[in-house]
N, CA, C and O of each residue as an XYZ file, in Angstrom:
652
protein
N     112.376    103.543    119.585
C     112.165    104.879    119.082
C     110.999    104.744    117.970
O     109.972    105.421    118.020
N     111.262    103.833    117.000
C     110.192    103.658    115.884
C     109.014    102.956    116.468
O     109.094    101.986    117.222
N     107.838    103.564    116.034
C     106.718    103.028    116.614
C     106.567    101.454    116.201
O     106.712    100.490    116.953
N     106.257    101.442    114.894
C     106.076     99.811    114.337
C     106.795     99.934    112.923
O     107.069    101.003    112.378
N     107.084     98.525    112.364
C     107.760     98.550    111.194
C     106.967     98.647    109.986
O     107.504     99.035    108.948
N     105.585     98.292    110.024
C     104.677     98.602    108.989
C     103.694     99.675    109.251
O     103.168     99.834    110.353
N     103.471    100.370    108.263
C     102.657    101.607    108.285
C     101.572    101.452    107.263
O     101.841    101.028    106.139
N     100.349    101.782    107.617
C      99.160    101.704    106.494
C      99.612    102.479    105.225
O     100.476    103.355    105.175
N      98.934    102.032    104.310
C      99.157    102.522    103.105
C      98.689    104.005    102.816
O      97.560    104.346    103.170
N      99.501    104.856    102.206
C      99.108    106.207    101.993
C      99.003    106.262    100.222
O      99.310    105.366     99.435
N      98.458    107.645     99.922
C      98.422    107.733     98.303
C      99.833    107.629     97.811
O      99.993    107.188     96.673
N     100.824    107.962     98.486
C     102.302    108.002     98.117
C     102.946    106.450     97.954
O     103.674    106.091     97.028
N     102.503    105.636     99.065
C     103.204    104.390     98.959
C     102.210    103.511     97.836
O     102.645    102.564     97.181
N     101.110    103.908     97.773
C     100.085    103.289     96.846
C     100.836    103.361     95.421
O     101.158    102.377     94.755
N     101.082    104.875     95.034
C     101.749    105.111     93.699
C     103.154    104.326     93.580
O     103.442    103.607     92.624
N     103.934    104.555     94.624
C     105.190    103.858     94.527
C     105.058    102.161     94.157
O     105.757    101.637     93.289
N     104.068    101.432     94.948
C     103.807    100.063     94.431
C     103.368     99.888     93.252
O     103.777     98.941     92.579
N     102.348    100.867     92.728
C     101.725    100.599     91.496
C     102.796    100.719     90.414
O     102.569    100.121     89.363
N     103.935    101.411     90.528
C     104.776    101.539     89.605
C     106.238    100.586     89.810
O     107.248    100.655     89.109
N     106.032     99.813     90.834
C     107.148     98.647     91.164
C     108.090     99.236     91.768
O     109.182     98.757     91.463
N     108.148    100.242     92.643
C     109.516    101.020     92.983
C     109.557    100.311     94.315
O     108.652    100.236     95.146
N     110.946     99.734     94.372
C     111.474     99.185     95.656
C     111.524    100.393     96.948
O     112.204    101.395     96.723
N     110.994    100.311     97.930
C     111.166    101.278     98.977
C     111.185    100.532    100.385
O     110.693     99.432    100.641
N     111.802    101.305    101.148
C     111.931    100.998    102.505
C     111.050    101.816    103.491
O     110.780    102.989    103.232
N     110.610    101.222    104.595
C     109.494    102.216    105.470
C     110.560    102.634    106.609
O     111.465    101.914    107.031
N     110.282    103.851    106.985
C     110.953    104.328    108.180
C     109.968    105.066    108.962
O     109.859    106.257    108.673
N     109.114    104.535    110.036
C     108.385    105.386    110.927
C     109.018    105.844    112.127
O     109.881    105.147    112.660
N     108.702    106.856    112.562
C     109.388    107.509    113.633
C     108.470    108.475    114.489
O     107.411    108.864    113.997
N     108.851    108.868    115.759
C     108.177    109.558    116.399
C     108.063    111.017    115.992
O     108.959    111.838    116.187
N     106.813    111.301    115.370
C     106.740    112.848    114.794
C     106.879    113.912    115.654
O     106.148    113.836    116.642
N     107.557    114.838    115.590
C     107.783    116.127    116.407
C     107.376    117.290    115.675
O     107.933    117.648    114.637
N     106.410    117.884    116.206
C     105.684    119.224    115.555
C     106.897    120.208    115.341
O     107.639    120.492    116.282
N     107.052    120.652    114.237
C     108.211    121.551    113.746
C     109.583    120.953    113.953
O     110.568    121.682    114.066
N     109.657    119.699    114.001
C     111.033    119.041    114.163
C     111.557    118.958    112.714
O     112.780    119.056    112.617
N     110.923    118.811    111.673
C     111.419    118.820    110.454
C     112.383    117.557    110.065
O     112.303    116.490    110.673
N     113.210    117.759    109.100
C     114.033    116.594    108.588
C     115.236    116.512    109.280
O     115.999    115.548    109.202
N     115.459    117.715    110.099
C     116.680    117.293    110.994
C     116.310    116.253    111.990
O     117.032    115.295    112.266
N     115.098    116.505    112.537
C     114.517    115.632    113.633
C     114.539    114.171    113.184
O     115.235    113.280    113.672
N     113.690    114.068    112.205
C     113.539    112.797    111.702
C     115.011    112.002    111.192
O     115.215    110.795    111.328
N     115.741    112.754    110.725
C     117.245    112.210    110.556
C     117.846    111.683    111.880
O     118.274    110.547    112.081
N     117.797    112.711    112.735
C     118.477    112.381    114.250
C     117.845    111.000    114.764
O     118.486    110.003    115.098
N     116.612    111.133    114.759
C     115.696    109.862    115.443
C     116.132    108.653    114.620
O     116.507    107.616    115.167
N     116.077    108.804    113.286
C     116.398    107.580    112.565
C     117.831    107.344    112.451
O     118.124    106.311    111.849
N     118.807    108.063    112.892
C     120.284    107.795    112.825
C     120.580    107.884    111.465
O     121.162    106.940    110.930
N     120.246    108.951    110.772
C     120.498    109.062    109.292
C     121.134    110.347    109.123
O     121.014    111.246    109.955
N     121.870    110.458    107.965
C     122.585    111.673    107.668
C     121.429    112.649    107.071
O     120.757    112.334    106.090
N     121.286    113.817    107.750
C     120.240    114.820    107.246
C     120.440    115.283    105.872
O     119.466    115.786    105.312
N     121.433    115.203    105.307
C     121.757    115.460    103.938
C     121.093    114.555    102.812
O     120.863    114.938    101.665
N     120.784    113.112    103.401
C     120.083    112.394    102.529
C     118.601    112.224    103.115
O     117.879    111.291    102.764
N     118.248    113.104    103.943
C     116.793    113.102    104.245
C     116.267    114.285    103.394
O     116.583    115.451    103.629
N     115.457    113.913    102.406
C     114.888    115.038    101.683
C     113.384    115.577    101.988
O     112.391    114.849    101.984
N     113.381    116.926    102.245
C     112.099    117.593    102.594
C     111.499    117.888    101.356
O     112.114    118.078    100.307
N     110.129    117.925    101.527
C     109.099    118.080    100.190
C     108.426    119.708    100.762
O     107.721    119.830    101.765
N     108.805    120.713     99.950
C     108.475    121.987    100.276
C     107.198    122.366     99.249
O     107.257    122.012     98.072
N     106.274    122.959     99.664
C     105.254    123.282     98.587
C     105.492    124.886     98.881
O     105.533    125.486     99.955
N     105.644    125.384     97.446
C     105.900    126.935     97.263
C     105.046    127.307     96.260
O     104.367    126.453     95.690
N     104.972    128.797     95.884
C     104.203    129.226     94.902
C     105.108    130.526     94.373
O     105.924    131.196     95.007
N     104.688    130.639     93.037
C     105.377    131.684     92.277
C     104.432    132.918     92.229
O     103.304    132.897     92.722
N     104.974    133.997     91.601
C     104.204    135.567     91.763
C     102.725    135.443     91.514
O     101.916    136.226     92.012
N     102.388    134.423     90.719
C     100.983    134.287     90.355
C     100.182    133.401     91.459
O      98.995    133.134     91.272
N     100.758    133.030     92.421
C     100.254    131.783     93.419
C     100.058    130.683     92.813
O      99.122    129.983     93.201
N     100.815    130.275     91.800
C     100.717    128.917     91.248
C     101.694    128.121     92.302
O     102.731    128.547     92.809
N     101.133    126.978     92.466
C     102.012    126.030     93.431
C     103.158    125.341     92.590
O     103.044    125.163     91.377
N     104.334    124.944     93.360
C     105.143    124.110     92.718
C     105.879    123.312     93.984
O     105.782    123.775     95.121
N     106.475    122.329     93.772
C     107.310    121.472     94.539
C     108.620    121.640     94.765
O     109.232    121.794     93.708
N     109.360    121.674     95.821
C     110.804    121.775     95.853
C     111.464    120.715     96.717
O     111.357    120.762     97.943
N     112.173    119.722     96.074
C     112.946    118.806     96.951
C     114.378    119.285     97.379
O     115.301    119.565     96.614
N     114.384    119.327     98.765
C     115.449    119.789     99.396
C     116.364    118.995    100.261
O     115.683    118.179    100.882
N     117.551    118.904    100.540
C     118.313    118.163    101.444
C     117.630    118.698    102.917
O     117.105    119.803    103.054
N     117.732    117.862    103.782
C     117.053    118.148    105.231
C     117.842    119.230    106.078
O     117.417    119.775    107.096
N     119.050    119.438    105.482
C     119.945    120.236    106.301
C     120.467    121.379    105.435
O     121.559    121.898    105.664
N     119.646    121.773    104.408
C     119.747    122.889    103.611
C     118.567    123.840    103.424
O     117.484    123.305    103.661
N     118.523    124.968    103.101
C     117.445    125.813    102.879
C     117.517    126.133    101.272
O     118.527    126.080    100.571
N     116.289    126.451    100.899
C     115.858    127.100     99.286
C     116.329    128.352     99.161
O     115.903    129.210     99.934
N     117.309    128.692     98.152
C     117.302    130.191     97.887
C     116.342    130.371     96.957
O     116.629    129.996     95.821
N     115.151    130.903     97.158
C     113.917    131.225     96.461
C     114.413    132.127     95.426
O     113.822    132.025     94.351
N     115.446    133.067     95.494
C     115.818    134.101     94.513
C     116.494    133.149     93.293
O     116.119    133.154     92.121
N     117.471    132.416     93.801
C     118.112    131.560     92.808
C     117.151    130.680     91.940
O     117.160    130.675     90.709
N     116.290    129.908     92.766
C     115.335    129.035     92.183
C     114.476    129.825     91.071
O     114.299    129.398     89.930
N     113.971    131.032     91.568
C     113.060    131.736     90.658
C     113.902    131.976     89.191
O     113.421    131.756     88.079
N     115.212    132.458     89.454
C     115.912    132.858     88.194
C     115.979    131.671     87.327
O     115.662    131.677     86.138
N     116.450    130.549     88.051
C     116.749    129.450     87.256
C     115.492    128.803     86.438
O     115.665    128.188     85.386
N     114.319    128.987     86.979
C     113.017    128.336     86.287
C     112.318    129.500     85.809
O     111.105    129.417     85.616
N     113.064    130.798     85.551
C     112.369    131.695     84.661
C     111.081    132.467     85.389
O     110.219    132.995     84.687
N     111.029    132.488     86.472
C     109.861    133.145     87.351
C     110.405    134.423     87.947
O     111.596    134.561     88.225
N     109.572    135.263     88.113
C     109.756    136.577     89.047
C     110.226    136.240     90.489
O     111.332    136.574     90.911
N     109.341    135.579     91.187
C     109.692    135.057     92.615
C     108.849    133.886     92.863
O     107.894    133.436     92.230
N     109.467    133.477     94.005
C     108.967    132.207     94.464
C     109.019    132.269     96.032
O     110.072    132.654     96.540
N     108.141    131.978     96.703
C     107.892    132.101     98.131
C     107.211    130.768     98.594
O     106.499    130.129     97.819
N     107.490    130.305    100.091
C     106.817    129.248    100.586
C     105.383    129.525    100.786
O     104.990    130.609    101.217
N     104.575    128.521    100.466
C     103.103    128.718    100.918
C     102.647    128.787    102.239
O     103.446    128.212    102.978
N     101.613    129.292    102.888
C     101.129    129.199    104.059
C     100.746    127.733    104.347
O     100.239    127.072    103.441
N     100.955    127.210    105.520
C     100.709    125.887    105.733
C      99.204    125.269    105.185
O      99.040    124.165    104.666
N      98.329    126.133    105.409
C      96.920    125.780    105.095
C      96.814    125.467    103.617
O      96.212    124.522    103.108
N      97.626    126.593    102.912
C      97.495    126.504    101.458
C      98.207    125.170    100.972
O      97.610    124.363    100.259
N      99.351    125.005    101.342
C     100.067    123.807    101.114
C      99.464    122.661    101.286
O      99.656    121.760    100.470
N      98.633    122.481    102.364
C      97.832    121.367    102.573
C      96.910    121.355    101.669
O      96.461    120.231    101.444
N      96.420    122.295    101.005
C      95.042    122.328    100.019
C      95.745    121.772     98.792
O      95.284    120.788     98.215
N      96.952    122.438     98.345
C      97.442    121.849     97.164
C      97.922    120.453     97.020
O      97.735    119.787     96.002
N      98.633    119.978     98.219
C      99.296    118.727     98.267
C      98.204    117.614     98.578
O      98.350    116.467     98.155
N      97.340    117.918     99.173
C      96.329    116.807     99.940
C      96.906    116.155    101.183
O      96.328    115.243    101.774
N      98.237    116.737    101.602
C      99.022    116.141    102.948
C      98.937    117.253    103.750
O      98.904    118.394    103.290
N      98.896    116.950    105.112
C      99.259    117.907    106.193
C     100.934    118.067    106.174
O     101.777    117.179    106.047
N     101.090    119.327    106.325
C     102.453    120.120    106.438
C     103.094    119.041    107.419
O     102.389    118.542    108.296
N     104.364    118.699    107.279
C     105.082    117.583    108.143
C     104.771    116.321    107.739
O     105.362    115.373    108.255
N     103.836    116.127    106.796
C     103.685    114.775    106.345
C     103.568    114.727    104.652
O     103.094    113.839    103.944
N     104.133    115.920    104.306
C     103.888    116.309    102.691
C     104.897    115.250    101.863
O     106.104    115.314    102.096
N     104.455    114.410    101.029
C     105.036    113.524    100.127
C     104.861    114.234     98.561
O     103.800    114.708     98.157
N     106.046    114.200     97.836
C     105.823    114.595     96.509
C     105.008    113.702     95.464
O     104.627    114.046     94.345
N     104.824    112.399     96.139
C     104.225    111.600     95.314
C     102.599    111.567     95.371
O     102.131    111.814     96.483
N     101.748    111.317     94.407
C     100.342    111.253     94.472
C      99.882    112.551     95.240
O      99.227    112.277     96.246
N     100.074    113.961     95.003
C      99.672    115.089     95.286
C      98.207    115.355     94.870
O      97.817    114.913     93.790
N      97.479    115.969     95.574
C      96.000    116.159     95.222
C      95.996    116.976     93.797
O      95.211    116.728     92.882
N      97.084    118.066     93.764
C      96.899    118.790     92.478
C      98.381    118.471     91.723
O      99.404    118.319     92.392
N      98.370    118.401     90.458
C      99.634    118.156     89.799
C     100.505    119.469     89.795
O      99.918    120.496     89.455
N     101.528    119.537     90.055
C     102.454    120.525     90.354
C     103.988    120.300     89.576
O     104.537    119.198     89.569
N     104.505    121.361     89.011
C     105.913    121.226     88.575
C     106.830    120.727     89.972
O     106.581    121.137     91.106
N     107.818    119.863     89.672
C     108.762    119.393     90.778
C     109.966    119.726     90.660
O     110.489    119.306     89.628
N     110.665    120.377     91.386
C     112.075    120.814     91.232
C     112.814    119.983     92.337
O     112.305    119.759     93.435
N     114.159    119.506     91.927
C     114.876    118.835     92.866
C     116.205    119.343     92.872
O     116.808    119.431     91.803
N     116.764    119.705     93.996
C     118.182    119.942     94.334
C     119.113    118.873     93.543
O     119.093    117.671     93.808
N     119.858    119.402     92.631
C     120.521    118.448     91.679
C     121.694    117.556     92.498
O     122.116    116.515     91.994
N     122.125    117.978     93.633
C     122.973    117.144     94.417
C     122.265    115.995     95.077
O     122.928    115.129     95.648
N     120.973    115.940     95.031
C     120.251    114.823     95.664
C     120.415    113.632     94.917
O     120.464    112.489     95.371
N     120.505    114.032     93.592
C     120.548    112.960     92.470
C     121.805    112.119     92.680
O     121.863    110.906     92.480
N     122.807    112.895     93.105
C     124.168    112.010     93.253
C     124.050    110.857     94.411
O     124.883    109.952     94.475
N     123.076    110.948     95.216
C     123.164    110.063     96.434
C     122.449    108.844     96.124
O     121.385    108.798     95.507
N     123.237    107.640     96.691
C     122.780    106.340     96.200
C     121.212    106.340     96.790
O     120.304    105.892     96.091
N     121.003    106.793     97.918
C     119.617    106.476     98.249
C     119.042    107.697     99.125
O     119.829    108.277     99.871
N     117.958    108.030     99.074
C     117.239    108.963    100.012
C     116.316    108.728    100.923
O     116.002    107.539    100.871
N     115.742    109.298    101.723
C     114.577    109.185    102.643
C     113.747    110.441    102.316
O     114.256    111.561    102.303
N     112.531    110.223    102.068
C     111.522    111.282    101.609
C     110.279    111.014    102.238
O     110.091    109.813    102.433
N     109.288    111.847    102.648
C     108.079    111.624    103.143
C     107.213    110.729    102.495
O     107.062    110.916    101.288
N     106.597    109.778    103.032
C     105.871    108.632    102.595
C     104.445    109.184    102.694
O     103.623    108.299    102.456
N     103.976    110.207    102.934
C     102.547    110.834    102.952
C     101.976    110.644    104.299
O     100.793    110.314    104.374
N     102.596    110.795    105.256
C     102.181    110.941    106.691
C     103.144    111.375    107.759
O     104.347    111.158    107.615
N     102.732    111.901    108.684
C     103.636    112.592    109.666
C     104.308    111.467    110.354
O     103.654    110.521    110.792
N     105.702    111.547    110.469
C     106.275    110.551    111.179
C     106.580    109.165    110.332
O     106.727    108.064    110.862
N     106.641    109.410    109.022
C     106.944    108.247    108.092
C     107.494    108.475    106.917
O     106.900    108.973    105.960
N     108.704    108.106    106.935
C     109.631    108.255    105.702
C     109.795    107.109    104.809
O     109.661    106.014    105.355
N     110.067    107.115    103.509
C     110.335    106.029    102.628
C     111.640    106.167    102.146
O     112.055    107.315    101.985
N     112.442    105.124    101.859
C     113.692    105.252    101.491
C     113.724    104.525     99.884
O     113.262    103.415     99.618
N     114.346    105.394     98.988
C     114.001    105.130     97.488
C     115.406    105.693     96.751
O     116.262    106.445     97.216
N     115.342    105.169     95.671
C     116.497    105.696     94.887
C     116.099    107.062     94.351
O     114.923    107.197     94.013
N     116.941    108.103     94.229
C     116.600    109.465     94.255
C     116.148    109.394     92.572
O     115.287    110.200     92.219
N     116.632    108.582     91.688
C     116.095    108.698     90.447
C     114.617    108.538     90.125
O     114.057    109.041     89.151
N     114.055    107.782     91.050
C     112.725    107.669     91.173
C     111.779    108.994     90.962
O     110.660    109.009     90.449
N     112.596    110.215     91.546
C     111.923    111.393     91.609
C     112.050    112.085     90.133
O     111.199    112.937     89.877
N     112.933    111.825     89.243
C     113.015    111.966     87.889
C     111.805    111.340     86.913
O     111.064    111.894     86.100
N     111.924    109.967     87.340
C     111.091    109.024     86.430
C     109.606    109.207     87.043
O     108.773    109.039     86.153
N     109.079    109.475     88.184
C     107.663    109.548     88.389
C     107.180    110.914     88.509
O     105.988    111.179     88.349
N     108.124    111.861     88.806
C     107.703    113.209     89.096
C     108.130    114.218     88.098
O     107.833    115.411     88.172
N     108.942    113.602     87.031
C     109.583    114.528     86.028
C     110.117    115.619     86.762
O     109.914    116.773     86.384
N     110.820    115.343     87.834
C     111.529    116.620     88.608
C     112.401    117.196     87.771
O     113.007    116.484     86.970
N     112.611    118.585     87.815
C     113.705    119.228     87.143
C     114.714    119.395     88.119
O     114.437    119.781     89.254
N     115.962    119.109     87.726
C     117.136    119.328     88.655
C     117.549    120.971     88.472
O     117.582    121.576     87.400
N     117.836    121.488     89.742
C     118.070    122.909     89.967
C     119.478    122.998     91.019
O     119.978    122.049     91.623
N     119.841    124.130     91.029
C     120.871    124.411     91.990
C     120.451    125.456     92.873
O     120.675    126.620     92.541
N     119.894    125.209     93.913
C     119.289    126.511     94.768
C     119.406    126.059     96.300
O     118.579    126.421     97.137
N     120.387    125.321     96.570
C     120.531    125.053     98.072
C     121.340    126.017     98.837
O     122.365    126.455     98.315
N     120.987    126.403    100.038
C     121.934    127.283    100.966
C     122.076    126.432    102.244
O     121.206    125.627    102.575
N     123.214    126.642    102.954
C     123.531    126.062    104.088
C     122.546    126.526    105.120
O     122.009    127.631    105.188
N     122.406    125.519    105.891
C     121.198    126.098    107.028
C     121.887    126.741    108.227
O     121.216    127.214    109.145
């Protein structure tokens, strides 16, 4: 199932290495619109521990990043209320690509083209290890979720909905 064990460097993995972050690499066969559920299934992981990186925007079209469990959805209403915004909605894929510098389906929260505030579902921080996109479609990296707080200054929020 996995293509190869080593994947060429991405801006995200370069940043992790630069900061001395211990991470594992998990390449898999990418499926268009497969999402975190697909990658979790192919890699034999719990989708709750596979974290998706979502590029969203507020009422003024200012971008932000939301890190969410692979088998949960974001309550944009709850998120907006918690962070003091009027509204939050997903960005169109081409807009998300422009903000992050990554292609949708391969978006990593690390080394994005544009600096954006990052919000992380608080229950992700209780997991011993997570898998998150490494900056390329079909490529996850396994890290300690605390890295998201340390490198991204992610703010914990409670906005998960069952999928």
